[in-house]
C-alpha positions in Angstrom: 18.5 7.5 -18.3 18.7 3.9 -19.1 15.4 2.0 -19.4 14.7 -1.1 -17.4 16.1 -4.1 -19.2 13.0 -6.2 -18.8 9.6 -5.1 -20.0 6.2 -6.7 -19.9 4.0 -5.5 -22.8 0.7 -4.4 -21.1 -1.6 -5.3 -23.9 0.1 -8.7 -24.6 -0.3 -9.6 -20.9 -4.0 -8.9 -21.0 -4.6 -10.8 -24.2 -2.5 -13.7 -22.8 -4.7 -13.8 -19.7 -7.8 -14.1 -21.8 -6.2 -16.6 -24.1 -5.2 -18.9 -21.2 -8.7 -18.6 -19.8 -10.2 -19.6 -23.2 -7.9 -22.5 -23.5 -8.6 -23.8 -20.0 -12.4 -23.5 -20.5 -12.2 -25.2 -23.9 -10.4 -28.1 -22.2 -13.2 -28.3 -19.7 -11.1 -26.9 -16.8 -11.8 -24.0 -14.5 -9.4 -21.5 -13.0 -10.9 -20.2 -9.7 -10.9 -16.5 -9.1 -12.4 -14.1 -6.6 -15.9 -14.9 -5.7 -15.7 -18.3 -7.4 -15.7 -16.8 -10.9 -13.8 -18.6 -13.5 -10.9 -16.5 -14.6 -7.1 -16.8 -15.4 -5.5 -14.9 -12.5 -2.6 -12.6 -13.3 0.7 -13.7 -11.7 1.1 -10.1 -10.5 -2.1 -10.0 -8.4 -1.3 -8.8 -4.9 -3.7 -8.7 -2.0 -7.3 -9.8 -1.5 -10.2 -9.4 -3.9 -10.9 -5.7 -4.1 -14.0 -4.0 -2.7 -15.2 -0.4 -2.6 -14.6 -0.4 1.2 -10.9 -1.5 0.7 -10.2 1.2 -1.9 -11.9 3.9 0.2 -10.2 3.0 3.5 -7.4 5.2 4.7 -5.0 2.3 4.3 -5.0 -0.9 2.2 -4.3 -4.5 3.2 -0.5 -4.2 3.4 1.5 -2.9 6.3 4.1 -0.5 5.2 7.4 1.1 6.2 9.3 4.1 4.9 12.8 5.4 4.5 14.2 8.8 3.5 16.5 9.2 0.5 19.1 11.9 0.8 19.8 14.1 -2.2 23.5 13.5 -1.5 23.1 9.8 -2.3 21.3 10.1 -5.7 21.8 11.7 -9.1 19.2 13.1 -11.4 16.6 14.1 -8.7 16.5 15.6 -5.3 16.0 12.7 -3.0 12.7 11.9 -1.3 10.9 9.2 0.6 10.4 5.5 -0.2 7.3 3.7 1.1 7.0 -0.1 0.7 5.0 -3.1 1.9 6.8 -4.9 4.7 5.6 -8.3 3.5 8.0 -10.5 1.5 5.7 -13.5 1.2 3.9 -12.4 -2.0 6.8 -11.9 -4.3 7.9 -8.6 -5.8 5.8 -5.5 -6.2 5.3 -2.9 -8.9 6.7 0.6 -8.2 5.7 4.2 -8.9 7.5 7.5 -8.7 5.5 10.6 -7.8 6.5 14.3 -8.2 5.1 17.3 -6.4 4.2 20.5 -8.2 5.8 23.9 -9.0 7.4 25.4 -5.9 6.1 22.5 -3.8 7.9 19.8 -1.7 7.0 16.2 -1.5 5.3 16.9 1.8 2.5 18.7 0.0 1.2 15.4 -1.4 2.9 12.9 0.9 -0.4 11.3 2.0 -0.3 9.4 -1.3 2.9 7.5 -0.4 1.7 5.2 2.4 -1.9 5.1 0.9 -0.7 3.6 -2.4 2.1 1.5 -0.9 -0.5 -0.2 1.4 -2.2 -1.6 -1.7 1.0 -3.5 -2.7 3.3 -1.0 -4.4 6.7 0.5 -3.7 6.4 4.2 -3.9 9.1 6.9 -4.1 7.9 10.4 -3.5 10.6 12.7 -4.9 12.0 16.1 -4.1 12.8 17.9 -7.3 16.3 19.4 -8.0 14.8 22.9 -7.6 11.3 24.1 -6.7 11.1 25.8 -10.1 11.7 22.8 -12.3 9.5 22.7 -15.4 7.6 19.5 -16.6 10.3 18.2 -18.9 12.8 18.3 -16.1 10.4 16.7 -13.7 9.8 14.0 -16.2 13.5 13.2 -16.3 13.7 13.3 -12.6 10.8 10.8 -12.2 12.6 8.4 -14.5 15.9 8.9 -12.6 14.0 8.1 -9.4 12.7 4.8 -10.9 16.2 3.9 -12.0 17.5 4.5 -8.5 14.6 2.6 -7.0 15.1 -0.5 -9.1 18.9 -0.5 -9.4 20.5 1.0 -6.3 18.0 1.5 -3.5 17.9 -0.8 -0.5 14.4 -2.0 -1.5 15.4 -2.9 -5.1 15.0 -6.7 -4.4 11.3 -6.1 -3.5 10.6 -4.5 -7.0 9.7 -6.0 -10.3 11.5 -3.6 -12.6 9.2 -4.5 -15.5 6.2 -3.0 -13.7 6.8 0.7 -13.2 4.6 3.8 -13.2 4.8 7.6 -12.8 2.5 10.2 -11.3 2.6 13.8 -10.2 0.7 17.0 -9.3 0.6 20.1 -11.5 4.0 20.5 -13.2 4.7 17.1 -11.7 1.6 15.9 -13.5 2.9 17.4 -16.7 6.2 15.7 -15.9 4.5 12.4 -15.7 3.2 12.9 -19.2 6.8 13.7 -20.3 8.1 10.6 -18.6 5.5 8.3 -20.2 6.2 9.8 -23.6 10.0 9.2 -23.3 9.7 5.7 -21.7 6.9 3.7 -23.3 7.8 0.6 -21.3 6.1 2.2 -18.3 2.9 0.4 -17.3 0.9 3.4 -16.1 0.8 7.2 -15.6 -1.4 9.2 -13.4 -1.2 13.0 -13.9 -3.1 15.0 -11.2 -4.2 18.5 -12.2 -1.5 18.4 -14.8 0.1 21.5 -16.2 2.1 21.5 -19.4 2.5 23.9 -22.4 2.5 20.9 -24.7 -1.2 20.1 -25.4 -0.7 17.1 -27.7 0.3 13.6 -26.5 -0.6 11.5 -29.5 2.6 9.6 -29.1 1.7 8.2 -25.7 1.4 4.4 -25.5 1.3 4.1 -21.7 -2.2 3.6 -20.0 -2.9 7.1 -18.5 -5.4 8.2 -16.0 -5.8 12.0 -15.8 -7.5 13.5 -12.7 -8.6 17.2 -12.9 -10.5 19.6 -10.8 -13.6 21.3 -12.2 -12.7 24.7 -10.5 -8.9 24.6 -11.2 -7.8 28.1 -12.1 -4.1 27.3 -12.3 -4.3 24.5 -14.9 -7.9 24.8 -16.1 -9.2 21.5 -17.3 -10.5 23.0 -20.5 -6.9 24.0 -21.5 -4.9 21.2 -19.8 -6.5 18.0 -18.6 -9.2 17.7 -21.3 -7.0 18.4 -24.3 -4.3 16.1 -22.9 -6.8 13.3 -22.5 -8.3 13.9 -26.0 -4.9 13.8 -27.6 -3.9 10.4 -26.2 -4.8 7.6 -28.5 -7.5 5.2 -27.3 -5.3 2.3 -28.1 -3.1 3.3 -25.1 -6.0 2.9 -22.7 -6.9 6.2 -21.0 -9.3 7.7 -18.5 -10.3 11.1 -17.4 -11.8 11.9 -13.9 -13.0 15.4 -13.1 -13.8 16.2 -9.5 -16.8 18.3 -8.8 -15.9 21.8 -7.6 -12.2 20.8 -6.9 -9.5 23.4 -7.1 -6.0 23.0 -8.5 -4.8 21.9 -5.1 -7.1 18.9 -4.5 -4.2 16.4 -4.3 -2.7 18.3 -1.4 -5.3 17.0 1.1 -6.5 13.5 1.5 -8.9 12.9 -1.4 -10.8 9.6 -1.4 -12.1 9.7 -5.0 -8.5 10.4 -6.2 -7.0 7.6 -4.2 -9.6 5.1 -5.1 -9.3 5.6 -8.8 -5.5 6.0 -8.7 -5.1 2.7 -6.9 -7.6 0.9 -9.2 -5.7 2.2 -12.3 -2.3 1.1 -10.9 -3.6 -2.3 -9.9 -5.2 -2.9 -13.3 -2.2 -1.8 -15.4 0.9 -2.3 -13.3 -0.3 -5.6 -11.7 -2.5 -6.6 -14.7 -5.1 -7.4 -12.1 -8.4 -7.6 -14.0 -10.3 -7.8 -10.7 -10.1 -4.0 -10.7 -11.8 -3.4 -14.0 -15.1 -3.1 -12.1 -13.9 0.2 -10.8 -12.8 1.5 -14.2 -15.9 0.5 -16.2 -18.3 2.0 -15.9 -16.3 4.0 -13.3 -17.0 6.3 -10.4 -20.1 8.4 -9.9 -21.8 10.4 -7.2 -21.8 14.0 -6.0 -18.0 14.2 -5.9 -17.7 13.4 -9.6 -18.3 16.0 -12.3 -17.3 13.8 -15.2 -15.7 10.4 -16.0 -14.5 9.1 -19.4 -12.7 5.9 -20.1 -11.8 3.7 -23.1 -12.5 0.7 -20.8 -9.7 -2.0 -20.9 -12.1 -4.9 -21.2 -14.0 -3.4 -24.2 
């Protein structure tokens, strides 16, 4: 699949933001940010200043709509559903493709579609070519879905094709690692309870948030999520969230800790919105969280 023709290096954008701030302050100026703090705002910021309440609500600040995509109208993946903000007043949005797991349909994790879109993203939840597709195939399908979304879909004018991400559950999560490995121009990846026979991802350069379940017996974190996380270089930016007592199937029901961290990660790296760093460093805690690790983008 062809890569997007325009890319925005994630680390350069962050450094540029801090450089602009330093230059403005050195000149005696102030750039107003949320809460009156002096900061250089990313041009990709969308929506109000974030709060815990906003991230934990069932819907974010954007109204959304959806449309089905027939498998007959696409190549490389099995169709699916697109969710998108109805607003056209804030410019274009970043986009994310999400794959379900082995033997599963998009409907198994479809709550993620409107939830993420309502925070200012275009989301395509895909159906896979077959229910038995392996992670490498699901990775290619995620990229095919992004290409369709940005090049041929009816919402393509709403999308900034330089700000794209992938995610998935189980083998779809393993597929998101495959996609991030083969397309380093992606801005973020979020594998959920990922399964993959490949345990080393030292080549990854895409900011990656892995979310695993402590009681996962299908893709145990000790042999999947944790070694995946450990193998990704810190220079890529990475985080690992382990949910207390969660099984392999935690993404198949509404899960607030998952949604909160997933949205914060996408906002930080797809939108380069540093207002969300407060939710990454030091990160989530409480009875629902077994463990959290992060390289911390502001460090």
